C-alpha positions in Angstrom: -162.5 -9.3 -12.5 -158.9 -7.7 -13.9 -155.9 -8.3 -12.0 -153.1 -6.0 -12.2 -149.4 -7.3 -13.4 -147.1 -5.7 -11.0 -143.5 -6.0 -11.2 -140.8 -7.3 -8.4 -140.4 -3.7 -7.4 -144.6 -3.3 -7.5 -144.6 -6.7 -5.9 -142.2 -6.1 -2.7 -144.0 -2.8 -1.9 -147.8 -4.5 -2.4 -146.3 -6.9 0.0 -144.1 -4.8 2.4 -141.0 -7.8 2.2 -137.7 -7.2 1.5 -135.4 -7.5 -1.7 -133.4 -10.5 -0.3 -137.0 -12.0 1.2 -138.5 -11.8 -2.3 -135.3 -13.0 -3.7 -135.6 -16.5 -1.4 -139.1 -16.5 -1.9 -138.4 -16.6 -6.3 -135.8 -19.5 -5.3 -138.8 -20.8 -3.3 -140.4 -21.3 -6.3 -142.6 -18.3 -5.9 -145.8 -18.3 -9.7 -144.8 -15.4 -12.2 -146.4 -14.6 -15.4 -143.8 -13.4 -18.4 -144.4 -12.4 -22.0 -141.5 -13.3 -24.7 -138.3 -11.0 -24.0 -139.6 -9.1 -21.1 -139.2 -9.0 -17.9 -141.7 -11.3 -14.8 -144.8 -10.1 -13.8 -147.0 -10.6 -11.4 -150.4 -11.6 -9.7 -151.0 -9.9 -6.4 -154.0 -12.4 -5.7 -152.0 -15.3 -6.6 -148.5 -14.5 -5.0 -150.6 -14.3 -1.3 -152.5 -17.5 -1.8 -149.1 -19.1 -3.0 -147.2 -17.9 0.4 -150.2 -19.2 2.0 -149.3 -23.2 1.3 -145.5 -21.5 1.2 -146.1 -21.2 4.8 -145.2 -17.5 5.6 -147.6 -16.4 7.9 -148.7 -12.2 7.4 -149.1 -9.9 10.6 -147.6 -7.0 9.7 -145.3 -8.3 6.6 -145.1 -11.2 5.2 -142.4 -13.9 6.8 -142.0 -17.4 7.5 
């Protein structure tokens, strides 16, 4: 199964989260992937799994 790689802006839109929350999650150790000399990218299923394990929950938007 091929997963779509999302950049930070696309991930924020998919998760309906603010830029502030996105950076807080990055500081908390949110997983990402990165090719040499490129920006970070994210895999949505991996991020959603990490969010649940990190204690976030989703009603309409992700929060802790």
